[in-house]
C-alpha positions, 0 to 999 in steps of 0.5 A: 517516521519511526515505528517500533512493534514488539511482536506477541508470540505466534503472532504475524505480521502481514503486509499487502498492497496495490488493491486498487479497488474500485477499478476497472469497475464496479463489479470487477472490484466486488469480486476482487474486494471479497477476495480480500476479505477472504484473505484478511479472515484466513489470517485474522487468527494470528495477526498482530498487524497488518500493512496496506502499502498503497494504492488501497483505492484505485481512487480516493479524496475526502472532502469534508463531508463526503467520501467516495461511496462502496467498500462498505464490506472491505471497511466492515472487515478492518473495523472488525479486526481492529476491534480485535486488537489487530493493527491497520496501517495504511500508507498512501500510494500515487492513486490514493495519496489524498486519503487523510484521517477518514480511515484514522476516524471511523476504523483506527488505522494509524494513516502513513504519507510516507516511508515508514522505518519499522523495527520489529523485536531485533529486524528492521524494515524500510516501508513504502509504497514506492511512488516516487522513489529512486531514478527518474519518473521526473513527471510524476515527482513533479505531479505529486508535488502539485496534488500534494499541494494543499491549496490545490487540495482546497481548491479542488474541494470547491469542485461539486463531488460529483464533478471532482470525483469523476475527474479524479477517477478518469485521470485514475484510470489513464494514470493505471497500469495492467499488472498483466502487462508488467514485466522485470527490468532486471535488478540493474534496471528496477528504480526501486532495486537501485533507490533500496542499494543506494539506502543500503550505503547509508543504513543496513535494513534487513527487508525492504517492503513496497509496492507500486511496480504491480510484480512480486519480488523477493531479491537479495541485496546482499547477505542481509538486506531483502528487496520484497516487492508485495505484486497486486490483487488485480493480478498476482493477489500476493502478500508477505509475511513476517513471524519474528524471525523470517519474511516470505512473499506469499501467494493467496489462492483463492 
């Protein structure tokens, strides 16, 4: 997938990931949702585009006429941003890979189910959530093929939404990794860094932007390429911002 953006003067592009709205319960998720909205309000004056790089929701499934409830404040803010002319790009992650066209229809967001080669002015990016990339994790890669299979999704839709969503929420909580216990394994052992280095052998990118690991990282891969992991919004509240010349990884202080 290829995406080109011509950044306007004094405008910026923002990247956030792993919001996990809905986890671990309604009350804690609501506190986080309000904090995310404060962040979006803080950047809307100069944002040209906002990228949500996967696991925006801790669980999401779209039946034909039913979607999970909650998140109305978050959706309202995205609609407001879109109406102001700010583009919204949403990547699916391993927790919300069943996101289809609801946000496209209601908000006007563009949905990506795979990695995207992004070009902004004269800079190149490879943007992806990160799940299933790099070596190892064979069990998840098999499960992802099952979960994204159209027949499996069709069968799941035959469950009553109250039953189907409850089952999926239990699975999501089972597979959830607490960001507070994540540890850095070293550059040679981080599978997403290994993936980025392999891609660099094929093609040059200025920036690799990913989530999934729940650890904020800003690592030079060579003199011209940088790997940025966006961390999460449960513990770290990180975001990356590109001003047309330089990419920075920051922490939102609230």
